[in-house]
C-alpha positions as CSV (number, residue, x, y, z in Angstrom):
1,X,-220.0,-87.2,-98.5
2,X,-217.2,-84.7,-98.9
3,X,-218.8,-81.3,-99.5
4,X,-215.4,-79.5,-99.8
5,X,-214.2,-81.3,-102.9
6,X,-217.6,-80.9,-104.6
7,X,-217.7,-77.1,-104.0
8,X,-215.3,-75.2,-106.4
9,X,-213.9,-72.1,-104.9
10,X,-212.7,-69.0,-106.6
11,X,-209.9,-66.5,-105.7
12,X,-212.5,-63.8,-105.0
13,X,-214.4,-66.0,-102.5
14,X,-211.1,-66.7,-100.7
15,X,-210.1,-63.1,-100.4
16,X,-213.6,-61.8,-99.5
17,X,-214.0,-64.5,-96.8
18,X,-210.7,-63.4,-95.2
19,X,-211.5,-59.7,-95.4
20,X,-215.1,-60.1,-94.1
21,X,-214.1,-62.0,-91.0
22,X,-212.3,-59.6,-88.7
23,X,-211.1,-60.9,-85.3
24,X,-212.9,-59.8,-82.2
25,X,-212.9,-60.4,-78.5
26,X,-210.2,-60.8,-75.8
27,X,-207.6,-62.2,-78.2
28,X,-207.9,-59.2,-80.5
29,X,-207.5,-56.8,-77.6
30,X,-204.4,-58.7,-76.3
31,X,-202.9,-58.7,-79.8
32,X,-203.4,-55.0,-80.1
33,X,-201.4,-54.5,-76.9
34,X,-198.6,-57.0,-77.3
35,X,-198.3,-58.0,-81.0
36,X,-197.8,-56.5,-84.4
37,X,-200.9,-55.0,-86.0
38,X,-203.1,-56.9,-88.5
39,X,-201.8,-57.4,-92.0
40,X,-203.0,-55.2,-94.7
41,X,-204.6,-56.5,-97.9
42,X,-201.3,-55.9,-99.8
43,X,-199.0,-57.5,-97.2
44,X,-196.3,-59.8,-98.4
45,X,-195.8,-63.4,-97.3
46,X,-192.8,-62.3,-95.2
47,X,-194.9,-59.7,-93.4
48,X,-197.7,-62.1,-92.8
49,X,-195.3,-64.7,-91.3
50,X,-193.8,-62.0,-89.0
51,X,-197.3,-61.1,-87.8
52,X,-198.1,-64.8,-87.2
53,X,-195.0,-65.4,-85.2
54,X,-195.6,-62.2,-83.2
55,X,-199.1,-63.4,-82.2
56,X,-197.7,-66.8,-81.3
57,X,-195.2,-65.2,-78.9
58,X,-198.0,-63.0,-77.5
59,X,-200.2,-66.1,-76.7
60,X,-197.3,-68.1,-75.3
61,X,-196.3,-65.3,-73.0
62,X,-199.9,-64.8,-71.8
63,X,-200.0,-68.5,-70.9
64,X,-196.7,-68.3,-69.1
65,X,-197.9,-65.3,-67.1
66,X,-201.1,-67.1,-66.1
67,X,-199.1,-70.3,-65.2
68,X,-196.6,-68.4,-63.1
69,X,-199.3,-66.5,-61.3
70,X,-201.3,-69.6,-60.6
71,X,-198.2,-71.4,-59.3
72,X,-197.4,-68.9,-56.6
73,X,-199.4,-70.6,-53.8
74,X,-197.7,-73.9,-54.6
75,X,-194.2,-72.3,-54.6
76,X,-194.8,-70.9,-51.1
77,X,-195.6,-74.4,-49.9
78,X,-192.4,-75.9,-51.2
79,X,-189.4,-76.2,-48.9
80,X,-187.1,-74.7,-51.5
81,X,-187.6,-71.0,-51.2
82,X,-185.7,-70.3,-54.4
83,X,-188.7,-71.7,-56.4
84,X,-190.8,-68.6,-55.6
85,X,-187.8,-66.5,-56.6
86,X,-187.5,-68.2,-59.9
87,X,-191.3,-68.1,-60.4
88,X,-191.6,-64.3,-59.7
89,X,-188.3,-63.6,-61.6
90,X,-189.8,-65.0,-64.8
91,X,-192.6,-62.4,-64.9
92,X,-190.3,-59.3,-65.6
93,X,-188.7,-61.3,-68.5
94,X,-192.2,-62.0,-69.8
95,X,-193.0,-58.3,-69.8
96,X,-189.8,-57.5,-71.5
97,X,-190.4,-60.2,-74.1
98,X,-193.8,-58.6,-74.8
99,X,-192.2,-55.2,-75.3
100,X,-189.7,-56.7,-77.7
101,X,-192.4,-58.5,-79.5
102,X,-194.4,-55.3,-80.0
103,X,-191.3,-53.5,-81.3
104,X,-190.9,-56.0,-84.1
105,X,-188.1,-58.1,-82.4
106,X,-189.9,-61.5,-81.9
107,X,-186.7,-63.6,-82.3
108,X,-185.0,-61.6,-79.5
109,X,-188.1,-62.0,-77.3
110,X,-188.0,-65.8,-77.9
111,X,-184.3,-66.0,-77.0
112,X,-184.9,-64.0,-73.8
113,X,-187.7,-66.3,-72.7
114,X,-185.8,-69.5,-73.5
115,X,-182.7,-68.4,-71.7
116,X,-184.6,-67.0,-68.7
117,X,-186.6,-70.3,-68.3
118,X,-183.4,-72.4,-68.5
119,X,-181.7,-70.3,-65.9
120,X,-184.7,-70.3,-63.6
121,X,-185.0,-74.1,-63.8
122,X,-181.2,-74.5,-63.2
123,X,-181.5,-72.3,-60.1
124,X,-184.3,-74.5,-58.8
125,X,-182.3,-77.7,-59.4
126,X,-179.1,-76.4,-57.9
127,X,-180.8,-75.1,-54.8
128,X,-182.8,-78.3,-54.2
129,X,-182.0,-79.5,-50.7
130,X,-181.9,-82.2,-50.0
131,X,-181.1,-83.5,-53.5
132,X,-183.1,-86.7,-53.3
133,X,-184.8,-89.0,-55.7
134,X,-187.9,-86.8,-56.3
135,X,-185.6,-84.0,-57.3
136,X,-184.6,-86.0,-60.3
137,X,-188.0,-85.5,-61.8
138,X,-187.2,-81.8,-62.2
139,X,-184.9,-82.7,-65.1
140,X,-187.9,-83.5,-67.3
141,X,-189.1,-79.8,-66.9
142,X,-186.3,-78.9,-69.3
143,X,-188.5,-79.9,-72.2
144,X,-190.4,-76.6,-71.7
145,X,-187.2,-74.8,-72.7
146,X,-187.1,-76.9,-75.8
147,X,-190.7,-76.1,-76.6
148,X,-190.0,-72.4,-76.2
149,X,-186.9,-72.6,-78.4
150,X,-188.6,-74.5,-81.2
151,X,-191.7,-72.3,-81.2
152,X,-190.2,-68.8,-80.7
153,X,-186.7,-69.0,-82.2
154,X,-186.0,-71.4,-85.0
155,X,-186.8,-75.1,-85.4
156,X,-183.1,-76.1,-85.4
157,X,-182.5,-74.2,-82.1
158,X,-184.3,-77.0,-80.2
159,X,-181.3,-79.3,-80.8
160,X,-178.9,-76.7,-79.3
161,X,-181.1,-76.3,-76.2
162,X,-181.5,-80.1,-76.0
163,X,-177.8,-80.6,-76.0
164,X,-177.3,-78.0,-73.3
165,X,-180.0,-79.6,-71.2
166,X,-178.3,-83.0,-71.6
167,X,-175.0,-81.5,-70.6
168,X,-176.4,-79.9,-67.5
169,X,-178.3,-83.1,-66.5
170,X,-175.1,-85.1,-66.9
171,X,-173.1,-82.6,-64.9
172,X,-175.8,-82.5,-62.2
173,X,-175.9,-86.3,-61.8
174,X,-172.2,-86.5,-61.5
175,X,-171.1,-83.5,-59.5
176,X,-174.2,-82.4,-57.6
177,X,-173.7,-84.4,-54.4
178,X,-177.0,-86.1,-53.2
179,X,-177.8,-86.1,-49.5
180,X,-180.3,-88.9,-49.6
181,X,-178.6,-92.3,-48.8
182,X,-181.1,-94.2,-50.9
183,X,-180.3,-92.0,-53.9
184,X,-176.6,-92.4,-53.4
185,X,-177.0,-96.2,-53.5
186,X,-179.3,-96.1,-56.5
187,X,-176.8,-93.9,-58.4
188,X,-174.0,-96.2,-57.7
189,X,-175.9,-99.2,-59.0
190,X,-178.3,-97.8,-61.6
191,X,-176.6,-94.6,-62.9
192,X,-177.1,-95.4,-66.6
193,X,-180.9,-96.0,-66.4
194,X,-181.4,-92.9,-64.3
195,X,-179.3,-90.8,-66.8
196,X,-180.9,-92.3,-69.9
197,X,-184.5,-91.4,-68.9
198,X,-184.2,-87.6,-68.8
199,X,-181.7,-87.6,-71.7
200,X,-184.0,-89.7,-73.9
201,X,-186.9,-87.4,-73.1
202,X,-184.8,-84.4,-74.2
203,X,-183.9,-86.0,-77.5
204,X,-187.5,-87.4,-78.1
205,X,-189.1,-84.0,-77.5
206,X,-186.5,-82.2,-79.6
207,X,-187.0,-84.6,-82.6
208,X,-190.8,-84.6,-82.4
209,X,-191.2,-80.9,-82.0
210,X,-188.7,-80.2,-84.8
211,X,-190.6,-82.4,-87.2
212,X,-193.9,-80.9,-86.1
213,X,-192.8,-77.3,-86.3
214,X,-191.1,-77.7,-89.7
215,X,-194.1,-79.5,-91.1
216,X,-196.4,-76.7,-89.8
217,X,-194.1,-74.0,-91.1
218,X,-194.1,-75.6,-94.6
219,X,-197.9,-76.0,-94.5
220,X,-198.2,-72.3,-93.5
221,X,-195.8,-71.3,-96.3
222,X,-197.9,-73.3,-98.8
223,X,-201.1,-71.7,-97.6
224,X,-199.5,-68.2,-97.9
225,X,-198.4,-69.0,-101.4
226,X,-201.8,-70.3,-102.3
227,X,-203.4,-67.1,-100.9
228,X,-201.0,-64.9,-102.9
229,X,-201.7,-66.9,-106.0
230,X,-205.4,-66.5,-105.5
231,X,-205.0,-62.8,-104.9
232,X,-202.9,-62.5,-108.1
233,X,-205.5,-64.4,-110.0
234,X,-208.2,-62.2,-108.6
235,X,-206.3,-59.1,-109.6
236,X,-205.5,-60.5,-113.0
237,X,-209.2,-61.2,-113.6
238,X,-210.1,-57.6,-112.6
239,X,-207.3,-56.3,-115.0
240,X,-208.6,-58.5,-117.8
241,X,-212.1,-57.0,-117.4
242,X,-210.7,-53.5,-117.3
243,X,-208.6,-54.3,-120.4
244,X,-211.5,-55.7,-122.3
245,X,-213.7,-52.7,-121.4
246,X,-210.9,-50.3,-122.4
247,X,-210.4,-52.1,-125.8
248,X,-214.1,-51.9,-126.5
249,X,-214.2,-48.2,-125.7
250,X,-211.2,-47.5,-127.9
251,X,-212.7,-49.6,-130.7
252,X,-216.0,-47.7,-130.4
253,X,-214.1,-44.5,-130.7
254,X,-212.5,-45.7,-133.9
255,X,-215.9,-46.6,-135.3
256,X,-217.3,-43.2,-134.5
257,X,-214.4,-41.4,-136.2
258,X,-214.7,-43.7,-139.2
259,X,-218.3,-42.7,-139.5
260,X,-217.3,-39.1,-139.6
261,X,-217.8,-38.0,-135.9
262,X,-214.5,-36.3,-135.3
263,X,-215.7,-35.1,-131.9
264,X,-215.5,-38.7,-130.5
265,X,-213.0,-39.3,-127.7
266,X,-211.9,-42.4,-125.8
267,X,-213.3,-41.9,-122.3
268,X,-210.6,-43.7,-120.3
269,X,-209.3,-42.5,-117.0
270,X,-205.9,-43.1,-115.4
271,X,-207.2,-46.1,-113.4
272,X,-207.5,-48.0,-116.6
273,X,-204.4,-49.9,-117.9
274,X,-205.0,-48.5,-121.5
275,X,-205.4,-44.8,-120.4
276,X,-202.0,-43.8,-122.0
277,X,-203.1,-45.3,-125.3
278,X,-206.5,-43.6,-125.0
279,X,-204.7,-40.3,-124.3
280,X,-202.5,-40.6,-127.3
281,X,-205.5,-41.5,-129.5
282,X,-207.4,-38.5,-128.2
283,X,-204.5,-36.2,-129.0
284,X,-204.3,-37.7,-132.5
285,X,-208.0,-37.2,-133.0
286,X,-207.7,-33.5,-131.9
287,X,-204.9,-32.9,-134.4
288,X,-206.9,-34.9,-137.1
289,X,-210.0,-32.8,-136.4
290,X,-207.9,-29.6,-136.8
291,X,-206.4,-30.9,-140.0
292,X,-209.9,-31.7,-141.4
293,X,-211.1,-28.3,-140.5
294,X,-208.1,-26.7,-142.1
295,X,-208.7,-28.8,-145.3
296,X,-212.3,-27.7,-145.4
297,X,-211.3,-24.0,-145.0
298,X,-208.7,-24.5,-147.7
299,X,-211.3,-26.0,-150.1
300,X,-213.7,-23.1,-149.4
301,X,-210.9,-20.7,-150.1
302,X,-210.0,-22.4,-153.4
303,X,-213.6,-22.3,-154.5
304,X,-213.9,-18.6,-153.5
305,X,-210.7,-17.8,-155.5
306,X,-212.0,-19.7,-158.5
307,X,-215.4,-18.0,-158.2
308,X,-213.8,-14.5,-158.0
309,X,-211.4,-15.2,-160.9
310,X,-214.4,-16.2,-163.0
311,X,-216.2,-13.0,-162.1
312,X,-213.1,-10.9,-163.1
313,X,-212.7,-12.8,-166.3
314,X,-216.4,-12.4,-167.2
315,X,-216.2,-8.6,-166.4
316,X,-213.2,-8.3,-168.7
317,X,-215.2,-10.0,-171.5
318,X,-218.2,-7.7,-170.9
319,X,-215.9,-4.6,-170.7
320,X,-217.3,-3.8,-167.2
321,X,-215.9,-3.2,-163.8
322,X,-215.6,-6.5,-162.0
323,X,-217.8,-6.8,-158.9
324,X,-216.6,-9.4,-156.4
325,X,-219.1,-10.9,-154.0
326,X,-218.1,-11.7,-150.3
327,X,-217.1,-15.3,-150.0
328,X,-217.1,-15.7,-146.2
329,X,-213.5,-16.8,-146.4
330,X,-210.1,-15.1,-145.7
331,X,-210.3,-13.8,-149.3
332,X,-212.9,-11.2,-148.2
333,X,-210.2,-9.0,-146.7
334,X,-208.5,-8.7,-150.0
335,X,-211.9,-8.1,-151.8
336,X,-212.7,-5.3,-149.3
337,X,-209.4,-3.6,-150.1
338,X,-209.8,-3.9,-153.8
339,X,-213.4,-2.7,-153.8
340,X,-212.2,0.7,-152.6
341,X,-209.9,1.0,-155.5
342,X,-210.7,-0.6,-158.9
343,X,-213.7,-2.9,-158.2
344,X,-217.3,-2.1,-158.1
345,X,-219.3,-2.1,-154.9
346,X,-221.1,-5.4,-154.1
347,X,-223.8,-6.1,-151.6
348,X,-222.7,-7.5,-148.3
349,X,-223.9,-11.1,-148.9
350,X,-226.0,-11.6,-152.0
351,X,-228.3,-14.5,-152.4
352,X,-226.3,-17.1,-154.3
353,X,-225.9,-20.9,-154.1
354,X,-223.7,-21.8,-151.1
355,X,-222.2,-24.6,-153.1
356,X,-220.4,-22.1,-155.3
357,X,-218.6,-20.7,-152.3
358,X,-218.2,-23.5,-149.7
359,X,-218.5,-27.3,-149.6
360,X,-221.6,-28.8,-148.0
361,X,-221.7,-28.4,-144.2
362,X,-222.8,-32.0,-143.6
363,X,-219.8,-34.4,-143.6
364,X,-221.8,-37.7,-143.5
365,X,-222.0,-38.0,-147.2
366,X,-218.3,-38.4,-147.8
367,X,-217.7,-41.2,-145.2
368,X,-219.1,-44.8,-145.3
369,X,-221.3,-45.6,-142.3
370,X,-219.6,-48.3,-140.1
371,X,-221.0,-50.2,-137.2
372,X,-219.1,-51.5,-134.2
């Protein structure tokens, strides 16, 4: 039973799984020394691919160093002393390739390793004495140069390296004079079969590795795209939740204000996508609150003026000196000045209905009660 198809995954699960599984051990230590650092959570597809290629070079060079080191005793046992020179000579190039890889030049490191390996193998073949029939088997080692090229440079570079190898093999068979009489006789009678074997291996390896690497590269690209899409969906889901929460808070603020609570404010911070709208709404509410307060003061002033005018008119009818009461508005300054001249003295704040001077303090009666 396929448990993968029956288990739906979510973008959040994919991202959390990748973030909660950090690499540990010897490989992580080797990567920290010779490859690019780990990708951040916001790294692009191009950056992730560069890190993947850098780690691939790091692993390949580590395998080469181990192989060259392990092959030293065998090189000393061979009659061709240039083999040990080629083997030890590859190690500095591996170190330089690791330095280039660490300094974000993986392609240059791949070119260096491929060229160095090709030259080392050519040196071994050209210095093979006597050049006999077992020496022909060294031609097949050129496939490692193709593997380095297709893995570390570009997939199409394997054909250039393959053509170069075919050219060198053809030249070697034609111009490198063999010393073995049996090989001389074989080349004179069976040159085509001997030539076709290493050449066919070169083309076969080049074609297969090209198809394999291009398919793997496309699969990795699709995986990276799927990861980026999952991350975007995860971020969009978070933004949607923040947006809905912000809309509810703004709507609740409108309800509070509609119910007469002019002190209500939208409590959104800058990390919310609607914070600019909330800020504009809060500024509008502040100005509206000031306008309501000014309207109330104006209404109180109008009532105080009307009350004072009625007192003056009533005093004129009664042939008395008008006495104006304090109104607890800005009109009291004028009343204070007039009391020292033509008006009678009044007590500071006589007991009188507040409704004749100011509107009711409660503002809930003038607004309909709304519910969110």
